[in-house]
DRENDREN-407254 format. One line per field, with one value per atom (N, C-alpha, C): y, z, x; residue in three letters; residue number from 1. Coordinates in nm, 4 decimals, decimal comma. Example, Ala and Ser with C-alpha at 12.3 -4.5 7.8 and 13.67 -1.06 7.14 Angstrom:
north [-0,5690;-0,4500;-0,3300;-0,2250;-0,1060;0,0030]
up [0,7800;0,7800;0,7800;0,7080;0,7140;0,7870]
east [1,3190;1,2300;1,3200;1,2850;1,3670;1,2900]
resn [ALA;ALA;ALA;SER;SER;SER]
resi [1;1;1;2;2;2]
***
This chain:
north [-11,4548;-11,3920;-11,4341;-11,3346;-11,3642;-11,4298;-11,4832;-11,5413;-11,4362;-11,3254;-11,2188;-11,1610;-11,1532;-11,1060;-11,2171;-11,3473;-11,4446;-11,4419;-11,4243;-11,4226;-11,3010;-11,1929;-11,0628;-11,0977;-11,1547;-11,1858;-11,2993;-11,3779;-11,4773;-11,4051;-11,3202;-11,2358;-11,1591;-11,0837;-10,9975;-11,0946;-11,2066;-11,3095;-11,3482;-11,3722;-11,4211;-11,2946;-11,1753;-11,0537;-11,0443;-11,0491;-11,0406;-11,1418;-11,2738;-11,3816;-11,3259;-11,3030;-11,2686;-11,1458;-11,0317;-10,9221;-10,9769;-11,0598;-11,1062;-11,1906;-11,2578;-11,3492;-11,2722;-11,1534;-11,0567;-10,9858;-10,9565;-10,8771;-10,9881;-11,1042;-11,2096;-11,2292;-11,2397;-11,2439;-11,1317;-11,0089;-10,9015;-10,8787;-10,9229;-10,9344;-11,0251;-11,1441;-11,2504;-11,2442;-11,1842;-11,1864;-11,0839;-10,9789;-10,8764;-10,8911;-10,9887;-11,0260;-11,0708;-11,0239;-11,0701;-11,0105;-10,9491;-10,8828;-10,7334;-10,6988;-10,5548;-10,4914;-10,5072;-10,4478;-10,5347;-10,6565;-10,7351;-10,7764;-10,8105;-10,8450;-10,7331;-10,6105;-10,4968;-10,4578;-10,4536;-10,4202;-10,5163;-10,6592;-10,7546;-10,7228;-10,6936;-10,6538;-10,5426;-10,4400;-10,3170;-10,3323;-10,4204;-10,4545;-10,5386;-10,6247;-10,7098;-10,6276;-10,5431;-10,4539;-10,3624;-10,3191;-10,2084;-10,2994;-10,4185;-10,5130;-10,5384;-10,5819;-10,6135;-10,4909;-10,3807;-10,2541;-10,2263;-10,2373;-10,2093;-10,3182;-10,4385;-10,5250;-10,5011;-10,4633;-10,4497;-10,3118;-10,2108;-10,0845;-10,1143;-10,1909;-10,2357;-10,2958;-10,4041;-10,4962;-10,4013;-10,2973;-10,2097;-10,0801;-10,0677;-9,9620;-9,9812;-9,8671;-9,8560;-9,8441;-9,9014;-9,9011;-9,8121;-9,6881;-9,5749;-9,6218;-9,7073;-9,7392;-9,8400;-9,9061;-9,9897;-9,9565;-9,8473;-9,8116;-9,9219;-10,0175;-10,1262;-10,1433;-10,2157;-10,2266;-10,3410;-10,3352;-10,4251;-10,5695;-10,5984;-10,7375;-10,7933;-10,7176;-10,7574;-10,7994;-10,6953;-10,7127;-10,8491;-10,8773;-10,9778;-11,1121;-11,1086;-11,2205;-11,2562;-11,1565;-11,1617;-11,2334;-11,1816;-11,2367;-11,3817;-11,4255;-11,5600;-11,6409;-11,5897;-11,6765;-11,6640;-11,5923;-11,5644;-11,5015;-11,4040;-11,3395;-11,2073;-11,1751;-11,0256;-10,9236;-10,8267;-10,7170;-10,5761;-10,4809;-10,3515;-10,3209;-10,3344;-10,3239;-10,4052;-10,5378;-10,6275;-10,6330;-10,5459;-10,5679;-10,6941;-10,7406;-10,8427;-10,7999;-10,8760;-10,8353;-10,8492;-10,9470;-10,9655;-10,8556;-10,8107;-10,6873;-10,5576;-10,5461;-10,4275;-10,4367;-10,5532;-10,5837;-10,5560;-10,6276;-10,6046;-10,4483;-10,3723;-10,2342;-10,1498;-10,1920;-10,1256;-10,1610;-10,2787;-10,3204;-10,2407;-10,2446;-10,1672;-10,0216;-9,9644;-9,8153;-9,7938;-9,8519;-9,8334;-9,8599;-9,9800;-10,0190;-9,9305;-9,8778;-9,7738;-9,6481;-9,6181;-9,4891;-9,4895;-9,6196;-9,6212;-9,7055;-9,8316;-9,9257;-9,8834;-9,8686;-9,8374;-9,6953;-9,5983;-9,4625;-9,4589;-9,5587;-9,5749;-9,6489;-9,6969;-9,7787;-9,9252;-9,9766;-10,1121;-10,2240;-10,3191;-10,4266;-10,5298;-10,5536;-10,6484;-10,7206;-10,8051;-10,8890;-10,8927;-10,8633;-10,8691;-10,9528;-11,0449;-11,1323;-11,1850;-11,2286;-11,2877;-11,4319;-11,5259;-11,6615;-11,7145;-11,8035;-11,8569;-11,7994;-11,6981;-11,6101;-11,5774;-11,5081;-11,4615;-11,3158;-11,2612;-11,1163;-11,1265;-11,0600;-11,0477;-10,9281;-10,8538;-10,7470;-10,7359;-10,7086;-10,6842;-10,5810;-10,4749;-10,3704;-10,4389;-10,3847;-10,4330;-10,3176;-10,3403;-10,2520;-10,2805;-10,2255;-10,2480;-10,2085;-10,1123;-10,0787;-10,1946;-10,2925;-10,3910;-10,5263;-10,5446;-10,6824;-10,6665;-10,7559;-10,7448;-10,8399;-10,9019;-10,9757;-10,8757;-10,9451;-10,8609;-10,8414;-10,7346;-10,7212;-10,8025;-10,8429;-10,9295;-11,0575;-11,1658;-11,2704;-11,3989;-11,3936;-11,4956;-11,6537;-11,6645;-11,8017;-11,8549;-11,7532;-11,7917;-11,8211;-11,9569;-12,0018;-11,9474;-11,8906;-11,8344;-11,6813;-11,6373;-11,5041;-11,4941;-11,3960;-11,3915;-11,2859;-11,3282;-11,2514;-11,2064;-11,0828;-11,0210;-11,0836;-11,0714;-11,1316;-11,1283;-11,2103;-11,2084;-11,2062;-11,1433;-11,1290;-11,1810;-11,2026;-11,2502;-11,1912;-11,1714;-11,1138;-11,2017;-11,2781;-11,3659;-11,2942;-11,3621;-11,3056;-11,4263;-11,4161;-11,5200;-11,5189;-11,6361;-11,6567;-11,7746;-11,8229;-11,9317;-12,0612;-12,0638;-12,1820;-12,1922;-12,1100;-12,1193;-11,9754;-11,9839;-11,8642;-11,8499;-11,7397;-11,7010;-11,6001;-11,5991;-11,4986;-11,4018;-11,2883;-11,1612;-11,1547;-11,1859;-11,2022;-11,0761;-11,0312;-10,9206;-10,9821;-10,9848;-11,0220;-10,9145;-10,8781;-10,7746;-10,8488;-10,8120;-10,8787;-10,7982;-10,8650;-10,7980;-10,6922]
up [-15,4821;-15,5899;-15,6489;-15,6936;-15,7524;-15,8879;-15,9377;-16,0628;-16,1668;-16,1674;-16,2731;-16,2746;-16,1698;-16,1580;-16,2250;-16,2125;-16,2695;-16,4291;-16,4694;-16,6163;-16,6661;-16,5976;-16,6507;-16,6654;-16,5619;-16,5629;-16,6704;-16,6922;-16,8097;-16,9447;-16,9615;-17,0881;-17,1129;-16,9966;-17,0242;-17,0529;-16,9962;-17,0233;-17,1769;-17,2302;-17,3704;-17,4615;-17,4392;-17,5052;-17,5143;-17,3901;-17,3872;-17,4642;-17,4758;-17,5465;-17,6874;-17,7424;-17,8820;-17,9231;-17,8456;-17,8719;-17,8953;-17,8021;-17,7897;-17,9189;-17,9672;-18,0832;-18,2050;-18,2048;-18,3296;-18,3308;-18,2162;-18,2175;-18,2585;-18,2259;-18,2747;-18,4059;-18,4636;-18,6059;-18,6877;-18,6486;-18,7076;-18,7112;-18,5924;-18,5828;-18,6724;-18,6868;-18,7699;-18,9182;-18,9467;-19,0834;-19,1581;-19,1113;-19,1775;-19,1543;-19,0793;-19,0748;-19,1832;-19,2280;-19,3352;-19,4677;-19,4876;-19,5988;-19,6062;-19,6699;-19,6611;-19,7786;-19,8350;-19,9499;-20,0651;-20,0625;-20,1696;-20,2617;-20,1910;-20,2660;-20,3422;-20,2841;-20,3424;-20,4609;-20,4394;-20,5507;-20,6548;-20,6374;-20,7396;-20,8197;-20,7451;-20,8252;-20,9084;-20,8545;-20,9459;-21,0581;-21,0471;-21,1525;-21,2605;-21,2193;-21,3069;-21,3855;-21,3097;-21,3755;-21,4851;-21,4551;-21,5526;-21,6619;-21,6417;-21,7519;-21,8441;-21,7891;-21,8894;-21,9619;-21,9029;-21,9683;-22,0796;-22,0424;-22,1468;-22,2612;-22,2498;-22,3479;-22,4336;-22,3666;-22,4430;-22,5276;-22,4742;-22,5463;-22,6659;-22,6415;-22,7506;-22,8503;-22,8278;-22,9200;-23,0022;-22,9558;-23,0340;-23,0930;-23,0656;-23,1370;-23,2787;-23,3470;-23,4888;-23,5260;-23,6145;-23,6624;-23,7790;-23,7675;-23,8756;-24,0169;-24,0189;-24,1435;-24,2039;-24,1520;-24,2027;-24,2085;-24,1396;-24,1263;-24,0887;-23,9792;-23,9329;-23,7809;-23,7072;-23,5778;-23,5545;-23,4252;-23,4038;-23,4109;-23,3730;-23,3590;-23,5128;-23,6053;-23,7454;-23,7938;-23,7675;-23,8146;-23,7424;-23,6101;-23,5482;-23,6111;-23,6437;-23,7206;-23,8403;-23,9085;-24,0439;-24,0256;-23,9037;-23,8711;-23,8453;-23,7659;-23,7191;-23,8366;-23,9421;-24,0604;-24,1610;-24,1475;-24,2534;-24,3740;-24,3628;-24,4746;-24,4915;-24,6266;-24,6326;-24,6013;-24,5417;-24,4914;-24,5133;-24,4986;-24,4961;-24,6374;-24,7298;-24,8700;-24,9005;-24,8545;-24,8876;-24,7705;-24,6719;-24,5711;-24,4876;-24,4214;-24,3224;-24,1977;-24,1791;-24,0643;-23,9358;-23,9205;-23,8024;-23,7679;-23,8672;-23,8568;-23,8130;-23,8726;-23,8375;-23,6992;-23,6326;-23,5072;-23,4104;-23,4487;-23,3621;-23,3420;-23,4472;-23,4472;-23,3600;-23,3745;-23,3091;-23,1495;-23,1121;-22,9848;-22,9116;-22,9914;-22,9211;-22,9050;-23,0147;-22,9940;-22,8865;-22,8848;-22,7797;-22,6316;-22,6303;-22,4947;-22,4452;-22,5344;-22,4865;-22,4448;-22,5137;-22,4671;-22,3379;-22,3016;-22,1839;-22,0772;-22,0955;-21,9902;-21,9525;-22,0515;-22,0218;-21,9572;-22,0015;-21,9484;-21,7947;-21,7627;-21,6208;-21,5322;-21,6031;-21,5261;-21,5086;-21,5813;-21,5600;-21,6294;-21,5590;-21,6383;-21,6873;-21,8120;-21,8654;-21,9991;-22,0288;-22,1460;-22,2127;-22,3441;-22,4225;-22,5441;-22,5708;-22,6731;-22,7300;-22,8716;-22,9317;-22,9590;-22,8697;-22,8734;-23,0111;-23,0476;-23,1772;-23,2864;-23,2511;-23,3475;-23,2856;-23,3594;-23,3181;-23,2540;-23,2493;-23,2161;-23,0624;-23,0032;-22,8774;-22,8294;-22,7282;-22,7042;-22,5559;-22,4995;-22,3747;-22,3519;-22,2879;-22,2770;-22,2386;-22,2989;-22,2657;-22,2184;-22,1248;-22,0869;-22,1673;-22,2672;-22,3563;-22,3084;-22,1951;-22,1373;-22,0602;-22,0033;-21,9245;-21,9928;-22,0552;-22,1196;-22,2315;-22,3376;-22,4506;-22,4171;-22,2995;-22,2548;-22,2114;-22,2339;-22,1745;-22,0319;-21,9752;-21,8278;-21,7674;-21,8440;-21,8024;-21,8786;-21,8410;-21,9078;-21,8741;-21,9491;-21,9063;-21,9324;-22,0063;-22,0173;-21,9010;-21,8287;-21,7005;-21,6023;-21,5507;-21,4509;-21,3069;-21,2947;-21,1781;-21,1470;-21,2647;-21,2615;-21,1799;-21,0867;-21,0068;-21,0711;-21,1119;-21,1746;-21,0743;-21,1066;-21,0289;-21,0787;-21,2108;-21,2712;-21,4299;-21,4764;-21,6261;-21,6540;-21,7630;-21,8330;-21,9755;-22,0258;-22,1478;-22,2092;-22,3546;-22,4254;-22,5484;-22,5728;-22,6920;-22,8174;-22,9221;-23,0600;-23,1423;-23,1864;-23,2673;-23,4231;-23,4780;-23,6091;-23,6618;-23,8072;-23,8551;-23,7921;-23,7348;-23,6685;-23,5310;-23,4741;-23,3371;-23,2697;-23,1582;-23,0826;-23,0360;-23,0339;-22,9838;-22,8733;-22,7921;-22,6740;-22,6921;-22,6712;-22,6545;-22,5103;-22,4769;-22,3248;-22,2796;-22,1681;-22,1095;-21,9539;-21,9322;-21,8149;-21,7448;-21,6394;-21,5489;-21,4512;-21,4562;-21,3773;-21,2419;-21,1436;-21,0034;-21,0059]
east [-6,9539;-6,9926;-7,1292;-7,2016;-7,3281;-7,3149;-7,4205;-7,4299;-7,4022;-7,4561;-7,4527;-7,3039;-7,2479;-7,0949;-7,0209;-7,0385;-6,9616;-6,9709;-7,1038;-7,1127;-7,0510;-7,0416;-6,9767;-6,8228;-6,7674;-6,6232;-6,5823;-6,6714;-6,6693;-6,6699;-6,7705;-6,7622;-6,6518;-6,5971;-6,4760;-6,3690;-6,3518;-6,2428;-6,2459;-6,3614;-6,3864;-6,3380;-6,3799;-6,3381;-6,1941;-6,1267;-5,9812;-5,9107;-5,9543;-5,8982;-5,9083;-6,0413;-6,0442;-5,9674;-5,9430;-5,8789;-5,7109;-5,6853;-5,5411;-5,5138;-5,6056;-5,5883;-5,5867;-5,6589;-5,6558;-5,5229;-5,4728;-5,3505;-5,2256;-5,2377;-5,1341;-5,1486;-5,2641;-5,2942;-5,2301;-5,2508;-5,2041;-5,0435;-5,0014;-4,8530;-4,7879;-4,8328;-4,7611;-4,8137;-4,9231;-4,9686;-4,8890;-4,8455;-4,7723;-4,6221;-4,5861;-4,4380;-4,3734;-4,2594;-4,1757;-4,2206;-4,3297;-4,3665;-4,3333;-4,2173;-4,1688;-4,2223;-4,3367;-4,3867;-4,3691;-4,3166;-4,2715;-4,4033;-4,4922;-4,6200;-4,6707;-4,6892;-4,7273;-4,6467;-4,5202;-4,4076;-4,4346;-4,4427;-4,4624;-4,5840;-4,7021;-4,8342;-4,8129;-4,7490;-4,7356;-4,6495;-4,5611;-4,4512;-4,5339;-4,6079;-4,6898;-4,7860;-4,8437;-4,9542;-4,8864;-4,7648;-4,7033;-4,6480;-4,5982;-4,5408;-4,6605;-4,7686;-4,8894;-4,9298;-4,9441;-4,9711;-4,8833;-4,7447;-4,6450;-4,6595;-4,6761;-4,6878;-4,8183;-4,9339;-5,0563;-5,0191;-4,9707;-4,9490;-4,8407;-4,7372;-4,6461;-4,7148;-4,8033;-4,8712;-4,9653;-5,0183;-5,1083;-5,0459;-4,9155;-4,8392;-4,8360;-4,8519;-4,8414;-4,6929;-4,6428;-4,4948;-4,5077;-4,4555;-4,4623;-4,4216;-4,3055;-4,2546;-4,3463;-4,4395;-4,5258;-4,6628;-4,6872;-4,8330;-4,9251;-4,8780;-4,9320;-4,9137;-5,0063;-4,9946;-4,8708;-4,8063;-4,6989;-4,7407;-4,8705;-4,9185;-4,9151;-4,9580;-4,9502;-4,8172;-4,7261;-4,5913;-4,5411;-4,5622;-4,5213;-4,5807;-4,7028;-4,7582;-4,6900;-4,6514;-4,5936;-4,4473;-4,3762;-4,2519;-4,2639;-4,3737;-4,3787;-4,4191;-4,4807;-4,5219;-4,4228;-4,3085;-4,2088;-4,2653;-4,3529;-4,4187;-4,3462;-4,3231;-4,2628;-4,3717;-4,3016;-4,4043;-4,3316;-4,4099;-4,3450;-4,2796;-4,3448;-4,2880;-4,1773;-4,1842;-4,0739;-3,9689;-3,9749;-3,8634;-3,9032;-3,7932;-3,8008;-3,8769;-3,9888;-4,0732;-4,0008;-3,9218;-3,8547;-3,7509;-3,6873;-3,5848;-3,6582;-3,7722;-3,8619;-3,9042;-3,9508;-3,9776;-3,8566;-3,7450;-3,6297;-3,5996;-3,5905;-3,5647;-3,6729;-3,8099;-3,9097;-3,8930;-3,8730;-3,8667;-3,7330;-3,6350;-3,5181;-3,5520;-3,6053;-3,6440;-3,7284;-3,8463;-3,9435;-3,8856;-3,8176;-3,7683;-3,6614;-3,5720;-3,4675;-3,5365;-3,6474;-3,7067;-3,8018;-3,8281;-3,9157;-3,8394;-3,8195;-3,7631;-3,6180;-3,5396;-3,3915;-3,3792;-3,4708;-3,4583;-3,5081;-3,5831;-3,6292;-3,5257;-3,4182;-3,3184;-3,3558;-3,4680;-3,4990;-3,4130;-3,3774;-3,3162;-3,4200;-3,4114;-3,5138;-3,4599;-3,5523;-3,5328;-3,6702;-3,6734;-3,8034;-3,7806;-3,8767;-3,8582;-3,9848;-3,9927;-4,1002;-4,0623;-4,1390;-4,1008;-4,1384;-4,0486;-4,0618;-3,9820;-3,9123;-3,8361;-3,7091;-3,6223;-3,4977;-3,5024;-3,6286;-3,6585;-3,6416;-3,5326;-3,5041;-3,4251;-3,4459;-3,3647;-3,3519;-3,2293;-3,1917;-3,0791;-3,0893;-2,9868;-2,8450;-2,7439;-2,6129;-2,5158;-2,4219;-2,3374;-2,2038;-2,1734;-2,0795;-1,9372;-1,9527;-1,8186;-1,7490;-1,8220;-1,7712;-1,7818;-1,8783;-1,8977;-2,0091;-1,9966;-2,1050;-2,2141;-2,2180;-2,3327;-2,4604;-2,5692;-2,6829;-2,6829;-2,7331;-2,7384;-2,8531;-2,9430;-3,0591;-3,0610;-2,9976;-2,9797;-3,0799;-3,1865;-3,2903;-3,2354;-3,1291;-3,0780;-2,9995;-2,9525;-2,8623;-2,9585;-2,9600;-3,0459;-3,0218;-2,8980;-2,8637;-2,9153;-2,9689;-3,0150;-3,1444;-3,1648;-3,2864;-3,3848;-3,4960;-3,6002;-3,7084;-3,7429;-3,8530;-3,9738;-4,0055;-4,1174;-4,1312;-4,2124;-4,2150;-4,3675;-4,3905;-4,5257;-4,5341;-4,6445;-4,6521;-4,7817;-4,7793;-4,8931;-4,9019;-5,0027;-5,0230;-5,0339;-4,9716;-4,9957;-5,0385;-5,1594;-5,2070;-5,1490;-5,1321;-5,0865;-5,1470;-5,1129;-5,1850;-5,1363;-5,0107;-4,9536;-4,9964;-5,0768;-5,1220;-5,0991;-5,0192;-5,0068;-4,8580;-4,8007;-4,6684;-4,6808;-4,5935;-4,5965;-4,4771;-4,5337;-4,4373;-4,4099;-4,2843;-4,2426;-4,1518;-4,1953;-4,1115;-4,0778;-3,9372;-3,8899;-3,8164;-3,8447;-3,7840;-3,6967;-3,5628;-3,4519;-3,4543;-3,4146;-3,3895;-3,3073]
resn [MET;MET;MET;ARG;ARG;ARG;LYS;LYS;LYS;GLY;GLY;GLY;GLN;GLN;GLN;MET;MET;MET;GLU;GLU;GLU;MET;MET;MET;ILE;ILE;ILE;GLY;GLY;GLY;LEU;LEU;LEU;VAL;VAL;VAL;PHE;PHE;PHE;VAL;VAL;VAL;VAL;VAL;VAL;VAL;VAL;VAL;ILE;ILE;ILE;ILE;ILE;ILE;VAL;VAL;VAL;PHE;PHE;PHE;GLY;GLY;GLY;ILE;ILE;ILE;LEU;LEU;LEU;LEU;LEU;LEU;TYR;TYR;TYR;LEU;LEU;LEU;LYS;LYS;LYS;PHE;PHE;PHE;SER;SER;SER;THR;THR;THR;ARG;ARG;ARG;GLY;GLY;GLY;ASP;ASP;ASP;THR;THR;THR;GLY;GLY;GLY;GLY;GLY;GLY;ILE;ILE;ILE;THR;THR;THR;LYS;LYS;LYS;ARG;ARG;ARG;ALA;ALA;ALA;GLU;GLU;GLU;VAL;VAL;VAL;THR;THR;THR;GLN;GLN;GLN;SER;SER;SER;GLN;GLN;GLN;SER;SER;SER;ALA;ALA;ALA;PHE;PHE;PHE;LEU;LEU;LEU;VAL;VAL;VAL;ALA;ALA;ALA;LEU;LEU;LEU;LYS;LYS;LYS;GLU;GLU;GLU;THR;THR;THR;ASP;ASP;ASP;ILE;ILE;ILE;PRO;PRO;PRO;SER;SER;SER;CYS;CYS;CYS;GLN;GLN;GLN;ALA;ALA;ALA;PRO;PRO;PRO;PHE;PHE;PHE;TRP;TRP;TRP;ARG;ARG;ARG;VAL;VAL;VAL;ALA;ALA;ALA;LYS;LYS;LYS;ALA;ALA;ALA;CYS;CYS;CYS;LEU;LEU;LEU;GLU;GLU;GLU;ASN;ASN;ASN;ASP;ASP;ASP;PRO;PRO;PRO;PHE;PHE;PHE;CYS;CYS;CYS;THR;THR;THR;GLY;GLY;GLY;GLU;GLU;GLU;ASP;ASP;ASP;ALA;ALA;ALA;CYS;CYS;CYS;ALA;ALA;ALA;VAL;VAL;VAL;LEU;LEU;LEU;GLN;GLN;GLN;ASP;ASP;ASP;THR;THR;THR;ILE;ILE;ILE;GLN;GLN;GLN;THR;THR;THR;ILE;ILE;ILE;ALA;ALA;ALA;ASP;ASP;ASP;LEU;LEU;LEU;THR;THR;THR;LEU;LEU;LEU;THR;THR;THR;GLU;GLU;GLU;GLN;GLN;GLN;GLY;GLY;GLY;THR;THR;THR;LEU;LEU;LEU;TYR;TYR;TYR;ASP;ASP;ASP;ILE;ILE;ILE;ARG;ARG;ARG;LEU;LEU;LEU;LYS;LYS;LYS;GLY;GLY;GLY;THR;THR;THR;ASP;ASP;ASP;VAL;VAL;VAL;GLN;GLN;GLN;TYR;TYR;TYR;ALA;ALA;ALA;PRO;PRO;PRO;LYS;LYS;LYS;ASP;ASP;ASP;THR;THR;THR;SER;SER;SER;THR;THR;THR;THR;THR;THR;PRO;PRO;PRO;GLU;GLU;GLU;PRO;PRO;PRO;LEU;LEU;LEU;CYS;CYS;CYS;ASP;ASP;ASP;VAL;VAL;VAL;GLU;GLU;GLU;ASP;ASP;ASP;LEU;LEU;LEU;ASN;ASN;ASN;GLU;GLU;GLU;GLU;GLU;GLU;PHE;PHE;PHE;LEU;LEU;LEU;ILE;ILE;ILE;SER;SER;SER;ALA;ALA;ALA;ALA;ALA;ALA;GLN;GLN;GLN;PRO;PRO;PRO;ILE;ILE;ILE;ALA;ALA;ALA;HIS;HIS;HIS;THR;THR;THR;GLY;GLY;GLY;GLY;GLY;GLY;GLN;GLN;GLN;ALA;ALA;ALA;ASP;ASP;ASP;LEU;LEU;LEU;LEU;LEU;LEU;LEU;LEU;LEU;THR;THR;THR;ILE;ILE;ILE;CYS;CYS;CYS;LYS;LYS;LYS]
resi [1;1;1;2;2;2;3;3;3;4;4;4;5;5;5;6;6;6;7;7;7;8;8;8;9;9;9;10;10;10;11;11;11;12;12;12;13;13;13;14;14;14;15;15;15;16;16;16;17;17;17;18;18;18;19;19;19;20;20;20;21;21;21;22;22;22;23;23;23;24;24;24;25;25;25;26;26;26;27;27;27;28;28;28;29;29;29;30;30;30;31;31;31;32;32;32;33;33;33;34;34;34;35;35;35;36;36;36;37;37;37;38;38;38;39;39;39;40;40;40;41;41;41;42;42;42;43;43;43;44;44;44;45;45;45;46;46;46;47;47;47;48;48;48;49;49;49;50;50;50;51;51;51;52;52;52;53;53;53;54;54;54;55;55;55;56;56;56;57;57;57;58;58;58;59;59;59;60;60;60;61;61;61;62;62;62;63;63;63;64;64;64;65;65;65;66;66;66;67;67;67;68;68;68;69;69;69;70;70;70;71;71;71;72;72;72;73;73;73;74;74;74;75;75;75;76;76;76;77;77;77;78;78;78;79;79;79;80;80;80;81;81;81;82;82;82;83;83;83;84;84;84;85;85;85;86;86;86;87;87;87;88;88;88;89;89;89;90;90;90;91;91;91;92;92;92;93;93;93;94;94;94;95;95;95;96;96;96;97;97;97;98;98;98;99;99;99;100;100;100;101;101;101;102;102;102;103;103;103;104;104;104;105;105;105;106;106;106;107;107;107;108;108;108;109;109;109;110;110;110;111;111;111;112;112;112;113;113;113;114;114;114;115;115;115;116;116;116;117;117;117;118;118;118;119;119;119;120;120;120;121;121;121;122;122;122;123;123;123;124;124;124;125;125;125;126;126;126;127;127;127;128;128;128;129;129;129;130;130;130;131;131;131;132;132;132;133;133;133;134;134;134;135;135;135;136;136;136;137;137;137;138;138;138;139;139;139;140;140;140;141;141;141;142;142;142;143;143;143;144;144;144;145;145;145;146;146;146;147;147;147;148;148;148;149;149;149;150;150;150;151;151;151;152;152;152;153;153;153;154;154;154;155;155;155;156;156;156;157;157;157;158;158;158;159;159;159;160;160;160;161;161;161;162;162;162;163;163;163;164;164;164]
***
């Protein structure tokens, strides 16, 4: 064989090895991911959007945004013409979550840390316990998202946990 032919065979051999390596990489890099990462990213994005929208929602009975009522709840200030701000928040969260998340069939828990404001849908036909119990360590969660609410004592998080 001539020197030129040997070089061509060597070049073809190198190209075949590179193509084989790329094929192996593609096979093993997509193995095991059945869309879980994509689904998780979509849920995270929708959770964050929900919390931002909730935080900026005006509460009709108070003519004030959610975050301002949450701040009053965290600081134990009277709000909404003397009403308990935490009770107003609880009613608002329940109403909005029932009309959005519950209607979509999502199991969730939403709460304002540092307060008793918390809501998770319940199946009262079988048990009075919430369907998405974040206190149960055996519960498997899809993902949680938080939206900060500033107040004079620092910051509290509005948390939304989506259960599996």
